[in-house]
Structure formats: C-alpha cells, structure tokens
KETIVEX-697735 format. One line per 5 residues: number of its first residue (from 1); for each residue x, y, z of N, C-alpha, C. Coordinates in Angstrom, 3 decimals, m for minus. Layout:
<pts>
NUM	X,Y,Z,X,Y,Z,X,Y,Z  ... .
</pts>
This chain:
<pts>
1	m126.916,109.890,101.774,m125.668,109.828,101.018,m125.760,110.742,99.796  m124.665,111.430,99.517,m124.647,112.366,98.404,m124.751,111.619,97.067  m125.590,112.163,96.173,m125.734,111.568,94.849,m124.615,112.067,93.942  m123.937,111.138,93.283,m122.865,111.486,92.356,m123.295,111.087,90.945  m123.258,112.026,90.022,m123.633,111.765,88.638,m122.395,111.838,87.738 .
6	m122.430,111.098,86.649,m121.287,111.086,85.740,m121.691,111.608,84.368  m120.764,112.293,83.743,m120.928,112.815,82.383,m122.284,113.503,82.197  m122.581,114.379,83.105,m123.886,115.053,83.098,m124.056,115.893,81.835  m123.066,116.680,81.526,m123.170,117.556,80.340,m123.279,116.722,79.063  m122.479,115.672,78.976,m122.470,114.845,77.760,m123.861,114.300,77.463 .
11	m124.503,113.750,78.471,m125.826,113.155,78.276,m126.871,114.216,77.957  m126.805,115.319,78.682,m127.825,116.354,78.486,m127.660,117.036,77.133  m126.423,117.202,76.698,m126.172,117.858,75.408,m126.815,117.081,74.263  m126.731,115.756,74.294,m127.331,114.928,73.256,m128.866,115.036,73.308  m129.396,114.934,74.512,m130.859,115.007,74.682,m131.391,116.356,74.204 .
16	m130.724,117.416,74.617,m131.143,118.773,74.240,m130.984,118.988,72.736  m129.926,118.448,72.180,m129.633,118.658,70.760,m130.688,118.088,69.831  m131.427,117.072,70.281,m132.452,116.462,69.426,m133.530,117.467,69.043  m133.813,118.398,69.930,m134.892,119.365,69.709,m134.390,120.740,69.273  m133.091,120.832,68.993,m132.540,122.133,68.608,m131.642,121.948,67.377 .
21	m132.263,121.796,66.215,m131.477,121.559,64.995,m130.599,122.730,64.591  m130.831,123.903,65.194,m130.006,125.064,64.872,m128.701,125.083,65.676  m128.548,124.154,66.613,m127.357,124.133,67.467,m126.248,123.296,66.843  m125.034,123.821,66.866,m123.840,123.131,66.394,m122.820,123.092,67.518  m122.073,122.032,67.585,m120.989,121.931,68.579,m119.652,122.063,67.865 .
26	m118.820,122.955,68.385,m117.472,123.168,67.873,m116.478,122.720,68.934  m115.483,121.959,68.520,m114.490,121.456,69.469,m113.080,121.740,68.965  m112.180,122.066,69.891,m110.784,122.351,69.540,m109.899,121.182,69.971  m110.131,120.046,69.350,m109.317,118.858,69.579,m109.405,118.337,71.011  m110.505,118.675,71.708,m110.721,118.179,73.075,m112.153,117.642,73.175 .
31	m112.571,116.931,72.169,m113.976,116.527,72.049,m114.431,115.641,73.206  m113.757,114.537,73.428,m114.160,113.666,74.530,m113.797,114.274,75.874  m112.721,115.047,75.927,m112.329,115.690,77.188,m113.355,116.719,77.636  m114.098,117.261,76.700,m115.129,118.244,77.029,m116.534,117.668,76.860  m116.632,116.363,76.873,m117.917,115.649,76.867,m118.797,116.014,75.665 .
36	m118.148,116.249,74.512,m118.898,116.548,73.297,m118.917,115.360,72.348  m118.320,114.238,72.733,m118.228,113.098,71.831,m119.592,112.451,71.585  m120.462,112.482,72.562,m121.812,111.934,72.375,m122.581,112.713,71.325  m122.482,114.028,71.380,m123.143,114.876,70.378,m122.541,114.611,69.003  m121.211,114.490,68.944,m120.537,114.207,67.674,m121.069,112.915,67.055 .
41	m121.240,111.892,67.867,m121.699,110.600,67.350,m123.182,110.628,66.965  m123.975,111.389,67.732,m125.421,111.427,67.480,m125.765,112.343,66.306  m125.022,113.437,66.183,m125.346,114.433,65.152,m124.069,114.849,64.414  m123.453,113.935,63.702,m122.179,114.263,63.037,m122.298,115.403,62.033  m123.505,115.614,61.500,m123.690,116.695,60.527,m123.690,118.071,61.195 .
46	m123.782,118.094,62.527,m123.775,119.379,63.253,m122.593,119.474,64.226  m121.552,118.735,63.927,m120.355,118.773,64.768,m119.159,119.175,63.920  m118.356,120.106,64.451,m117.165,120.574,63.736,m115.936,120.431,64.625  m114.956,119.665,64.155,m113.672,119.565,64.848,m112.744,120.625,64.259  m112.449,121.637,65.038,m111.734,122.813,64.528,m110.227,122.733,64.727 .
51	m109.746,121.632,65.316,m108.315,121.503,65.551,m107.847,122.401,66.681  m106.513,122.372,66.902,m105.964,123.223,67.963,m105.775,124.615,67.371  m106.878,125.310,67.197,m106.887,126.611,66.520,m108.039,127.429,67.112  m107.887,127.771,68.379,m108.986,128.411,69.104,m109.366,129.774,68.535  m108.357,130.537,68.072,m108.690,131.846,67.493,m109.622,131.682,66.291 .
56	m109.285,130.741,65.429,m110.124,130.486,64.260,m111.502,129.985,64.679  m111.548,129.131,65.703,m112.821,128.566,66.154,m113.767,129.669,66.650  m113.232,130.626,67.410,m114.108,131.681,67.936,m114.573,132.629,66.833  m113.671,132.943,65.894,m114.089,133.798,64.779,m115.123,133.069,63.909  m114.904,131.788,63.691,m115.836,130.964,62.908,m117.200,130.905,63.600 .
61	m117.179,130.747,64.925,m118.433,130.686,65.682,m119.219,131.981,65.534  m118.495,133.117,65.524,m119.176,134.394,65.317,m119.871,134.436,63.969  m119.219,133.911,62.939,m119.835,133.861,61.613,m121.054,132.966,61.574  m120.992,131.837,62.266,m122.153,130.945,62.314,m123.337,131.626,63.000  m123.045,132.344,64.078,m124.129,133.021,64.793,m124.788,134.078,63.919 .
66	m124.003,134.721,63.071,m124.577,135.728,62.158,m125.563,135.093,61.178  m125.417,133.785,60.927,m126.306,133.072,60.003,m127.504,132.460,60.718  m127.685,132.777,61.998,m128.843,132.288,62.733,m128.649,130.953,63.422  m127.419,130.444,63.423,m127.141,129.184,64.100,m126.752,129.449,65.557  m126.736,128.380,66.349,m126.305,128.490,67.746,m125.008,127.705,67.896 .
71	m123.860,128.364,67.842,m122.593,127.664,68.027,m122.301,127.434,69.511  m122.046,126.181,69.852,m121.703,125.815,71.231,m120.223,125.434,71.242  m119.379,126.355,71.669,m117.936,126.154,71.664,m117.537,125.307,72.864  m116.766,124.244,72.617,m116.323,123.356,73.686,m114.795,123.256,73.685  m114.186,123.683,74.776,m112.754,123.443,74.983,m112.447,123.757,76.444 .
76	m111.189,123.606,76.841,m110.839,123.958,78.203,m110.958,125.474,78.365  m111.395,125.899,79.531,m111.657,127.321,79.774,m110.447,128.186,79.437  m109.292,127.721,79.818,m108.088,128.541,79.653,m107.804,128.846,78.194  m108.231,127.975,77.292,m107.942,128.177,75.877,m108.936,129.127,75.207  m110.045,129.403,75.865,m111.007,130.352,75.303,m110.542,131.784,75.540 .
81	m110.247,132.122,76.784,m109.990,133.541,77.091,m108.524,133.923,76.974  m107.592,132.973,77.016,m106.189,133.364,76.843,m105.785,133.329,75.372  m106.052,132.230,74.696,m105.588,132.086,73.310,m106.431,132.884,72.324  m107.686,133.071,72.610,m108.586,133.643,71.599,m109.287,134.903,72.095  m108.645,135.643,72.981,m109.335,136.803,73.560,m109.702,137.839,72.506 .
86	m108.815,138.127,71.563,m109.135,139.140,70.551,m110.333,138.709,69.715  m110.373,137.414,69.356,m111.507,136.923,68.556,m112.788,136.922,69.389  m112.679,136.576,70.669,m113.866,136.641,71.531,m114.381,138.073,71.600  m113.451,139.016,71.720,m113.859,140.425,71.849,m114.443,140.965,70.548  m113.717,140.772,69.431,m114.094,141.438,68.186,m115.090,140.660,67.331 .
91	m115.052,139.323,67.391,m115.936,138.521,66.536,m117.192,138.058,67.264  m117.194,138.157,68.598,m118.331,137.645,69.366,m118.958,138.732,70.243  m118.158,139.306,71.158,m118.726,140.247,72.130,m119.113,141.581,71.479  m118.231,142.128,70.636,m118.526,143.439,70.015,m119.813,143.399,69.188  m119.990,142.410,68.308,m121.273,142.343,67.566,m122.401,141.728,68.392 .
96	m122.102,141.344,69.639,m123.135,140.835,70.564,m123.855,139.621,69.990  m123.087,138.636,69.557,m123.642,137.460,68.899,m123.876,136.317,69.891  m124.881,135.482,69.651,m125.234,134.415,70.604,m124.323,133.197,70.503  m123.051,133.399,70.741,m122.098,132.288,70.812,m122.006,131.844,72.273  m122.205,130.555,72.505,m122.160,130.029,73.870,m120.853,129.255,74.047 .
101	m120.016,129.720,74.972,m118.671,129.173,75.150,m118.607,128.357,76.431  m118.389,127.067,76.280,m118.338,126.175,77.432,m116.873,125.893,77.772  m116.413,126.486,78.872,m115.028,126.346,79.306,m114.931,125.316,80.426  m114.266,124.222,80.139,m114.126,123.149,81.139,m112.827,123.346,81.936  m112.769,122.722,83.084,m111.632,122.793,84.013,m111.374,124.223,84.493 .
106	m112.385,124.928,84.979,m112.120,126.265,85.501,m111.294,126.210,86.792  m110.484,127.230,87.003,m109.708,127.329,88.235,m108.693,126.217,88.385  m108.667,125.605,89.562,m107.665,124.577,89.865,m108.187,123.167,89.599  m109.249,123.052,88.775,m109.837,121.733,88.508,m109.027,120.927,87.496  m107.748,121.052,87.506,m106.878,120.260,86.649,m105.506,120.183,87.299 .
111	m104.877,119.028,87.255,m103.502,118.932,87.765,m102.475,119.372,86.723  m102.942,119.961,85.642,m102.066,120.327,84.530,m101.168,121.518,84.776  m101.316,122.193,85.907,m100.475,123.334,86.205,m100.932,124.607,85.511  m100.085,125.623,85.558,m100.464,126.982,85.147,m100.929,127.068,83.702  m100.404,126.216,82.819,m100.790,126.291,81.406,m102.241,125.884,81.169 .
116	m102.805,125.100,82.090,m104.162,124.588,81.890,m105.171,125.142,82.904  m104.718,125.938,83.836,m105.607,126.407,84.902,m106.164,127.795,84.586  m107.469,127.885,84.469,m108.150,129.154,84.193,m108.427,129.848,85.527  m107.457,130.581,86.007,m107.575,131.188,87.338,m107.937,132.665,87.289  m107.934,133.291,86.106,m108.282,134.701,85.977,m109.302,134.919,84.864 .
121	m109.997,133.860,84.478,m110.941,133.956,83.361,m112.132,134.848,83.661  m112.634,134.812,84.884,m113.779,135.670,85.221,m113.364,137.130,85.129  m112.177,137.449,85.630,m111.691,138.832,85.588,m111.584,139.329,84.154  m111.045,138.490,83.272,m110.846,138.882,81.874,m112.177,138.977,81.132  m112.992,137.951,81.254,m114.221,137.899,80.454,m115.266,138.915,80.918 .
126	m115.302,139.211,82.192,m116.339,140.139,82.641,m116.015,141.582,82.272  m114.779,141.822,81.844,m114.433,143.165,81.373,m114.943,143.416,79.958  m115.371,142.366,79.267,m115.872,142.519,77.903,m117.343,142.941,77.914  m117.688,144.053,77.271,m119.102,144.439,77.178,m119.927,143.347,76.490  m121.159,143.231,76.859,m122.160,142.283,76.323,m121.995,140.854,76.848 .
131	m120.894,140.558,77.532,m120.624,139.179,77.953,m121.375,138.819,79.238  m122.058,137.668,79.208,m122.647,137.091,80.413,m121.748,135.946,80.884  m121.592,135.790,82.193,m120.752,134.729,82.741,m121.569,133.885,83.711  m121.632,132.586,83.425,m122.311,131.631,84.301,m121.300,130.618,84.819  m121.585,130.032,85.989,m120.713,128.987,86.532,m121.571,127.926,87.205 .
136	m121.325,126.674,86.842,m122.062,125.557,87.448,m121.440,125.181,88.784  m122.315,124.834,89.749,m121.821,124.477,91.075,m122.069,123.042,91.460  m122.936,122.339,90.712,m123.237,120.953,91.046,m123.857,120.278,89.822  m124.369,119.070,90.009,m124.941,118.334,88.889,m126.227,118.979,88.379  m127.046,119.496,89.278,m128.280,120.154,88.850,m127.982,121.330,87.929 .
141	m126.984,122.110,88.273,m126.659,123.274,87.443,m125.915,122.850,86.175  m125.131,121.791,86.272,m124.425,121.314,85.079,m125.403,120.839,84.019  m126.528,120.260,84.442,m127.494,119.745,83.483,m128.521,120.796,83.067  m128.495,121.977,83.679,m129.458,123.021,83.294,m128.793,124.283,82.766  m127.475,124.338,82.813,m126.793,125.580,82.412,m126.818,125.762,80.897 .
146	m126.992,124.672,80.146,m127.083,124.780,78.694,m128.321,125.569,78.293  m129.474,125.201,78.848,m130.700,125.949,78.556,m130.575,127.395,79.008  m129.995,127.582,80.198,m129.845,128.940,80.725,m129.019,129.796,79.785  m127.917,129.230,79.310,m127.041,129.994,78.419,m127.746,130.328,77.116  m128.493,129.386,76.581,m129.145,129.602,75.291,m130.368,130.517,75.397 .
151	m130.907,130.667,76.583,m132.030,131.594,76.775,m131.565,133.045,76.858  m130.264,133.239,77.019,m129.716,134.592,77.163,m129.332,135.117,75.773  m129.861,136.260,75.360,m129.422,136.822,74.079,m127.985,137.322,74.193  m127.197,137.085,73.177,m125.818,137.542,73.216,m124.865,136.457,73.689  m123.571,136.797,73.787,m122.557,135.796,74.136,m122.600,135.405,75.609 .
156	m122.300,134.144,75.860,m122.270,133.634,77.231,m121.014,132.788,77.409  m120.298,133.053,78.470,m119.143,132.240,78.855,m119.541,131.401,80.070  m119.349,130.085,79.959,m119.781,129.157,81.006,m118.574,128.459,81.617  m118.454,128.532,82.931,m117.465,127.709,83.653,m118.163,126.380,83.958  m117.839,125.351,83.198,m118.600,124.114,83.227,m117.841,122.996,83.960 .
161	m118.607,122.085,84.547,m118.041,120.925,85.245,m118.161,119.690,84.367  m117.368,118.678,84.670,m117.411,117.429,83.894,m117.095,116.246,84.816  m117.139,115.063,84.230,m116.756,113.872,84.990,m117.780,113.495,86.043  m117.314,113.174,87.250,m118.204,112.845,88.370,m118.527,114.122,89.132  m119.823,114.377,89.328,m120.246,115.647,89.931,m121.292,115.366,91.010 .
166	m121.134,115.920,92.206,m122.165,115.723,93.234,m123.389,116.578,92.963  m124.541,116.077,93.396,m125.758,116.892,93.305,m125.990,117.544,94.661  m125.910,118.861,94.689,m126.127,119.632,95.909,m127.514,120.250,95.958  m128.078,120.538,94.782,m129.337,121.271,94.713,m130.448,120.390,94.133  m131.663,120.724,94.508,m132.842,119.991,94.042,m132.888,119.979,92.498 .
171	m133.010,118.787,91.899,m133.085,118.754,90.420,m134.297,119.485,89.867  m135.295,119.741,90.708,m136.464,120.499,90.255,m136.229,122.007,90.284  m135.044,122.415,90.752,m134.727,123.844,90.818,m133.497,124.118,89.964  m133.691,124.206,88.647,m132.552,124.421,87.751,m131.938,125.798,87.915  m130.783,125.950,87.305,m130.098,127.247,87.341,m130.951,128.305,86.655 .
176	m131.113,129.439,87.307,m131.845,130.568,86.739,m130.891,131.737,86.603  m130.637,132.197,85.380,m129.718,133.320,85.205,m130.119,134.529,86.038  m129.150,135.092,86.720,m129.390,136.290,87.514,m129.814,136.032,88.942  m130.216,134.803,89.239,m130.707,134.501,90.588,m129.625,133.809,91.416  m129.531,134.160,92.683,m128.642,133.466,93.617,m129.459,132.468,94.428 .
181	m128.827,131.388,94.819,m129.493,130.413,95.696,m129.129,130.751,97.146  m130.139,130.937,97.978,m129.870,131.160,99.395,m129.926,129.822,100.110  m128.795,129.394,100.639,m128.665,128.053,101.205,m128.840,128.028,102.712  m128.640,129.162,103.368,m128.850,129.199,104.824,m129.094,130.635,105.252  m129.709,130.780,106.407,m130.021,132.098,106.974,m129.109,132.380,108.160 .
186	m128.848,133.666,108.397,m128.058,134.015,109.572,m127.636,135.465,109.555  m127.428,136.008,110.736,m127.095,137.425,110.842,m125.666,137.713,111.245  m124.844,136.667,111.438,m123.459,136.923,111.852,m122.570,137.292,110.656  m122.630,136.501,109.606,m121.889,136.761,108.380,m122.822,136.574,107.191  m122.402,137.141,106.044,m123.002,136.788,104.757,m121.891,136.173,103.916 .
191	m122.077,134.929,103.521,m121.085,134.188,102.741,m121.568,134.028,101.310  m120.708,134.352,100.359,m120.997,134.124,98.938,m119.959,133.160,98.384  m120.429,132.111,97.732,m119.531,131.129,97.120,m119.983,130.864,95.690  m119.083,130.287,94.914,m119.419,129.930,93.532,m118.700,128.640,93.174  m119.222,127.971,92.117,m118.575,126.774,91.609,m118.374,125.690,92.666 .
196	m117.225,125.024,92.583,m116.948,123.926,93.502,m116.765,124.400,94.939  m116.578,125.683,95.155,m116.388,126.194,96.511,m117.688,126.236,97.311  m118.829,126.118,96.640,m120.091,126.127,97.384,m120.205,124.900,98.282  m119.785,123.745,97.811,m119.822,122.561,98.679,m118.944,122.789,99.917  m117.798,123.431,99.751,m116.936,123.739,100.889,m117.620,124.725,101.838 .
201	m118.303,125.705,101.261,m119.034,126.649,102.095,m120.131,125.981,102.903  m120.826,125.040,102.284,m121.892,124.329,102.992,m121.325,123.509,104.158  m120.168,122.888,103.942,m119.533,122.122,105.017,m119.139,123.031,106.182  m118.552,124.178,105.862,m118.099,125.094,106.909,m119.278,125.705,107.669  m120.304,126.115,106.941,m121.457,126.747,107.587,m122.114,125.771,108.569 .
206	m122.237,124.502,108.176,m122.862,123.514,109.068,m122.055,123.346,110.352  m120.730,123.290,110.232,m119.883,123.128,111.419,m119.934,124.374,112.303  m119.924,125.533,111.697,m119.967,126.779,112.466,m121.321,126.969,113.140  m122.381,126.509,112.469,m123.708,126.618,113.073,m123.780,125.787,114.354  m123.163,124.637,114.362,m123.133,123.809,115.574,m122.411,124.495,116.719 .
211	m121.554,125.470,116.396,m120.804,126.201,117.406,m121.392,127.574,117.687  m122.605,127.799,117.189,m123.351,128.998,117.572,m123.315,130.149,116.599  m122.678,129.973,115.439,m122.646,131.064,114.459,m123.717,130.853,113.394  m124.438,131.903,113.059,m125.462,131.840,112.017,m124.980,132.620,110.804  m124.914,131.935,109.681,m124.350,132.532,108.469,m125.365,132.451,107.341 .
216	m125.602,133.586,106.700,m126.422,133.604,105.480,m125.513,133.215,104.319  m125.838,132.127,103.653,m124.972,131.585,102.609,m125.685,131.656,101.263  m125.046,132.323,100.295,m125.578,132.416,98.941,m124.651,131.695,97.975  m125.242,130.918,97.073,m124.492,130.338,95.954,m124.729,131.208,94.727  m123.640,131.627,94.094,m123.719,132.538,92.957,m123.387,131.776,91.676 .
221	m124.329,131.700,90.758,m124.078,131.032,89.474,m124.066,132.013,88.302  m124.508,133.230,88.512,m124.382,134.278,87.494,m123.401,135.314,88.005  m122.196,135.282,87.465,m121.154,136.198,87.919,m121.241,137.545,87.199  m121.835,137.547,86.032,m122.087,138.798,85.312,m123.306,138.575,84.414  m124.317,139.430,84.530,m124.427,140.594,85.415,m124.690,140.174,86.867 .
226	m124.224,140.991,87.786,m124.434,140.731,89.214,m125.056,141.985,89.811  m126.328,141.906,90.127,m127.047,143.056,90.673,m127.952,142.565,91.795  m127.463,142.618,93.012,m128.200,142.070,94.150,m128.169,143.039,95.333  m128.951,144.102,95.234,m128.984,145.058,96.365,m129.489,144.425,97.653  m130.311,143.354,97.524,m130.829,142.716,98.734,m129.700,142.039,99.523 .
231	m128.712,141.508,98.816,m127.580,140.887,99.510,m126.709,141.960,100.162  m126.492,143.045,99.464,m125.694,144.148,100.029,m126.370,144.694,101.288  m127.692,144.802,101.243,m128.408,145.276,102.439,m128.256,144.277,103.580  m128.270,143.008,103.271,m128.114,141.992,104.309,m126.713,142.051,104.906  m125.729,142.315,104.069,m124.358,142.474,104.575,m124.286,143.671,105.511 .
236	m124.913,144.774,105.112,m124.883,145.978,105.945,m125.494,145.719,107.321  m126.474,144.832,107.378,m127.154,144.553,108.646,m126.499,143.427,109.433  m125.497,142.785,108.863,m124.881,141.633,109.535,m123.938,142.089,110.657  m123.530,141.141,111.456,m122.670,141.483,112.602,m121.221,141.720,112.174  m120.695,140.807,111.301,m119.273,140.899,110.974,m118.991,141.128,109.492 .
241	m120.006,141.277,108.677,m119.771,141.577,107.270,m119.812,140.359,106.371  m119.020,140.389,105.300,m119.130,139.390,104.238,m117.833,138.638,104.021  m117.977,137.405,103.502,m116.845,136.572,103.093,m117.184,135.982,101.726  m116.203,135.943,100.849,m116.383,135.245,99.570,m115.366,134.123,99.470  m115.747,133.047,98.795,m114.873,131.879,98.583,m115.055,131.436,97.138 .
246	m113.956,131.431,96.383,m114.081,131.162,94.944,m112.888,130.392,94.411  m113.150,129.641,93.356,m112.126,128.880,92.639,m111.553,129.752,91.527  m110.854,130.817,91.925,m110.404,131.866,90.997,m109.499,132.790,91.795  m108.751,133.621,91.081,m108.002,134.670,91.764,m108.958,135.603,92.496  m108.502,136.135,93.629,m109.337,137.123,94.325,m109.355,138.448,93.567 .
251	m108.497,138.562,92.551,m108.437,139.794,91.754,m109.384,139.673,90.562  m110.511,140.320,90.642,m111.417,140.362,89.502,m112.519,139.329,89.507  m112.556,138.442,90.477,m113.576,137.404,90.533,m114.725,137.774,91.446  m115.316,136.741,92.057,m116.501,136.946,92.897,m116.249,137.967,94.010  m115.072,137.872,94.658,m114.772,138.812,95.734,m114.740,140.243,95.238 .
256	m114.142,140.465,94.079,m114.091,141.812,93.509,m115.482,142.288,93.103  m116.264,141.374,92.550,m117.628,141.726,92.131,m118.436,142.223,93.326  m118.353,141.485,94.438,m119.094,141.905,95.619,m118.521,143.193,96.198  m117.183,143.322,96.186,m116.554,144.534,96.722,m117.045,145.777,95.981  m117.173,145.666,94.665,m117.652,146.808,93.879,m119.081,147.166,94.282 .
261	m119.920,146.146,94.454,m121.306,146.410,94.846,m121.405,147.029,96.224  m120.582,146.518,97.147,m120.601,147.066,98.508,m120.095,148.510,98.527  m119.037,148.782,97.752,m118.482,150.140,97.733,m119.470,151.126,97.116  m120.108,150.724,96.019,m121.051,151.625,95.354,m122.262,151.912,96.235  m122.622,150.937,97.074,m123.769,151.134,97.969,m123.376,151.820,99.266 .
266	m122.074,152.031,99.465,m121.614,152.665,100.697,m121.766,151.790,101.913  m121.615,150.472,101.707,m121.776,149.529,102.818,m120.531,149.556,103.694  m120.658,150.008,104.885,m119.504,150.130,105.784,m119.232,148.872,106.570  m119.067,147.743,105.861,m118.795,146.474,106.528,m117.547,145.842,105.917  m116.810,145.064,106.703,m115.621,144.400,106.157,m115.991,143.288,105.182 .
271	m115.051,143.024,104.275,m115.182,141.912,103.323,m113.887,141.124,103.332  m113.977,139.825,103.551,m112.809,138.940,103.474,m112.944,138.101,102.201  m111.955,138.177,101.334,m111.978,137.427,100.070,m111.052,136.225,100.162  m111.598,135.041,99.937,m110.815,133.808,99.936,m110.771,133.251,98.520  m109.577,132.987,98.064,m109.357,132.467,96.722,m107.865,132.486,96.458 .
276	m107.472,132.369,95.212,m106.052,132.417,94.874,m105.551,133.842,95.045  m104.438,133.984,95.732,m103.957,135.299,96.111,m102.820,135.750,95.195  m103.195,136.146,93.977,m102.251,136.722,93.012,m101.063,135.793,92.763  m101.393,134.539,92.481,m100.329,133.556,92.250,m100.745,132.561,91.172  m99.764,132.088,90.400,m100.015,130.921,89.562,m99.981,129.678,90.454 .
281	m100.515,128.569,89.937,m100.681,127.361,90.758,m99.950,126.196,90.110  m99.288,125.402,90.919,m98.598,124.231,90.381,m99.591,123.087,90.144  m99.128,122.040,89.514,m99.987,120.900,89.236,m100.091,119.951,90.413  m101.309,119.534,90.737,m101.563,118.556,91.807,m103.041,118.215,91.788  m103.450,117.292,92.634,m104.847,116.912,92.726,m105.705,118.030,93.309 .
286	m107.008,117.933,93.019,m107.951,118.988,93.432,m107.955,119.214,94.944  m108.070,118.155,95.717,m108.163,118.312,97.172,m106.882,118.916,97.746  m105.748,118.477,97.216,m104.466,119.012,97.677,m104.381,120.513,97.390  m104.751,120.911,96.179,m104.646,122.323,95.808,m105.620,123.189,96.606  m106.827,122.685,96.835,m107.803,123.472,97.593,m107.309,123.724,99.014 .
291	m106.648,122.748,99.602,m106.093,122.929,100.949,m104.896,123.874,100.928  m103.970,123.640,99.985,m102.746,124.439,99.949,m103.025,125.918,99.672  m104.012,126.176,98.804,m104.253,127.560,98.397,m105.468,128.192,99.091  m105.987,127.540,100.107,m107.033,128.147,100.923,m108.366,128.309,100.231  m108.802,127.258,99.519,m110.102,127.310,98.834,m111.117,126.369,99.475 .
296	m110.857,125.863,100.644,m111.721,124.825,101.213,m112.411,125.277,102.498  m113.150,124.340,103.086,m113.934,124.658,104.285,m113.046,125.077,105.453  m111.878,124.468,105.588,m111.001,124.836,106.700,m110.456,126.250,106.525  m110.198,126.655,105.302,m109.771,128.047,105.075,m110.873,129.007,105.499  m112.111,128.606,105.233,m113.235,129.464,105.589,m113.423,129.542,107.105 .
301	m113.379,128.403,107.782,m113.532,128.446,109.239,m112.353,129.181,109.887  m111.175,129.049,109.306,m110.026,129.781,109.838,m110.209,131.283,109.696  m110.768,131.727,108.578,m111.025,133.158,108.382,m112.056,133.660,109.394  m113.061,132.840,109.650,m114.077,133.231,110.632,m113.448,133.346,112.019  m112.547,132.456,112.347,m111.857,132.541,113.640,m111.045,133.839,113.741 .
306	m110.362,134.193,112.672,m109.556,135.425,112.693,m110.432,136.655,112.871  m111.556,136.673,112.171,m112.428,137.852,112.223,m113.095,137.984,113.593  m113.568,136.871,114.114,m114.309,136.926,115.392,m113.386,136.913,116.601  m112.137,136.489,116.418,m111.227,136.382,117.557,m111.553,135.217,118.463  m112.273,134.220,117.921,m112.666,133.050,118.717,m112.128,131.777,118.073 .
311	m111.833,130.781,118.870,m111.432,129.486,118.348,m112.637,128.552,118.332  m112.839,127.862,117.244,m113.973,126.935,117.124,m113.521,125.480,117.041  m112.209,125.272,116.985,m111.632,123.916,117.023,m112.281,122.993,115.981  m112.316,123.482,114.778,m112.861,122.703,113.660,m111.699,122.137,112.847  m111.692,120.835,112.696,m110.706,120.201,111.825,m111.446,119.360,110.785 .
316	m110.706,118.651,109.953,m111.343,117.887,108.879,m112.338,116.876,109.429  m112.061,116.321,110.599,m112.964,115.336,111.199,m114.270,115.956,111.688  m114.266,117.293,111.847,m115.473,117.980,112.318,m116.423,118.312,111.176  m115.948,118.135,109.953,m116.714,118.558,108.783,m117.398,117.374,108.114  m118.485,117.673,107.421,m119.121,116.643,106.603,m118.146,116.201,105.522 .
321	m118.266,114.972,105.099,m117.346,114.450,104.106,m117.527,115.197,102.776  m116.398,115.529,102.170,m116.449,116.217,100.884,m116.226,115.214,99.764  m116.887,115.465,98.631,m116.683,114.566,97.499,m115.412,114.965,96.756  m114.525,114.011,96.571,m113.287,114.251,95.836,m113.191,113.240,94.704  m113.407,113.681,93.475,m113.333,112.725,92.350,m111.923,112.208,92.164 .
326	m111.834,110.982,91.702,m110.519,110.390,91.454,m109.827,111.101,90.292  m108.509,111.128,90.366,m107.742,111.787,89.302,m107.969,111.082,87.965  m107.975,109.768,87.996,m108.236,108.976,86.801,m109.540,108.203,87.012  m110.417,108.231,86.021,m111.662,107.473,86.128,m112.238,107.282,84.736  m113.211,106.388,84.640,m113.845,106.128,83.349,m114.751,107.280,82.925 .
331	m115.029,108.209,83.841,m115.901,109.340,83.523,m115.160,110.484,82.854  m113.842,110.366,82.751,m113.061,111.436,82.121,m112.101,110.821,81.105  m111.893,111.555,80.026,m110.996,111.036,78.994,m109.556,111.000,79.478  m109.183,111.934,80.336,m107.837,111.983,80.918,m107.915,112.768,82.221  m106.802,112.827,82.939,m106.798,113.486,84.233,m106.701,114.997,84.117 .
336	m106.267,115.506,82.989,m106.081,116.949,82.858,m107.384,117.705,83.085 .
</pts>
C-alpha cells in the first residue's frame, strides 16, 4: 500500500530550522496555507509576515541575502513569478543572491482557477539568468528539497507540494540537484515526467509493460539547469522517440527543455509533449483537471497508441490506483 504523508514540508522546515539560525521565513499572508506556521510558532524571531505585498517581499528578501541571511520565501507559486517578476529579476536573479523561493500549488494543483494556477512559471523563471528551478515529485523530494535548494549558490525557485503527499521514492534517496531518477528501462520510448505527473507516468508505464512495451522512464526534479546528454543519446537509440508529461504548459516547460536539447544534439527522433496546450484552466478538483486537460496516465497511454498505431485497451480499471487527495482535509488550511 502506498505511504501517504501529511504536512511534510511543515515538519521538516521546523526540524531543519533548529540547526540553521541564519534562515528566515518570509510569508505573504499565506503562512498556514504554505505550511510555514510551524516555523513561525517555533522561531517567531526569524519569521516575517510581509502581507499581500509580494513585490516588497522579494525585494526585501534580496536585501536580507546581501546581509548573509538565508531568506526562505513562502507563498503560492503564481504570486512569485507573476506579481513580483521585476523584483525577482532585479533584486534577486541579477545580483545572483541566495534567495530560496518556495512556490506552492504549481500547475493545476488548485481549484482556484486561472488566478491561482501557476501554469507558465517554469517558462518564465527559467528565462532568468542565474535562476535554478527545482520541482518536488513525492514526499521524499518534498522533505529533501529544502536542503537541495540551500546547497545551491544563488537563487532557487521551487515548485513545492503540500498537504497529503504519496511517497514514490526511497526515503534514503533524497533529491539531488541536477540528477534525474531513472524509474524503468526500455528501448521503445523514453518518457520524461516531473512533479505530480511522475506518478501518472509510473501507472502508464506499468500497464504498457504488461502489453509488451518497454519504456525508459525518467523523473526530472531539476528543470534548470538541464544537461543530460545521456538521455538524449538514449532517445536517439529508441524505437519511437520521446514523450514528456508535465503539470505545466507545453510552451516553455519540460517538453520545451527536452526539445531544445534534442535539437541542439541533432537527434532525429519524434517528441510528443503532453501538458496544458496553450490554454488557461478553469477551477475544479485535481483528478478532474488532469483528465480533462490530458495530464494523466490515460493521456499518456493514448499518445502511445497514436504513435505506435496499436490499441492497448487500457482504461482506468487497467491502471494501478492513483492517490487523489481530498479537496478539503485537516492537512490543508483551505482547498485553494
């Protein structure tokens, strides 16, 4: 049975904070929603409530970093790169300061609709020089991404998970910046997934393997920098090429990142990108949105059927059960 953990970041942040007196947490009026309330209660002298003023918070964080502190910015992802992009660029990225930005509810992980959904954040943030981008895919990475971010010199933008989170990866194998996790071997396709889409990829790969397809599956937690010539070589040697599946627009995200690498290497193989297709998203539950917008295991198996010209007759009953957190629960301050 899959292990489900609650408030992983909240607990780890407090534990980690005990040994890092130089770390401060900044919140933009979303303290409990971003699991920073435990840190606030444990270390009130190192917690700053900045109000609904994200531009000021990012500029302030840049100033703190100049004084040798480690500012850990906590708010919803969409409010970091949309509301405060100029401050992120000029006060953080340009001077290359070690501000760590934790963006919660990446992609469609909120029923709040277009105003709250960070669907193009990877595209925007990776265009900024000096910026590193990490994304957690499960509980193991959620509890280790803080150390990973702080070990990286310079600014880091984190697509972070909250609430109830399944553990997909061995807790003894924490997130390592720059490294991809290879989850399965195979020469028919090379699949790259990130964030919550990795669980969907694992479900699809298992079902397809039972039907005779072998897929090399990589989980990507470092979206920038992305330098993996070994994966590009594996794609070149594969039978049908590559597929990406991401909780983000296909414009500028994981699919674009891989496309650039394949083009620069002259890899003459097809690439199918699965994700949001140049559209804003309405508000609804996570499972509903993943199905409607083609971010789930069935979208992936359907793409494989189109590419191979074969029917595999895979439906939801053919797949391993997926974890779907409740919209309302005690593990989250609200459903947004």
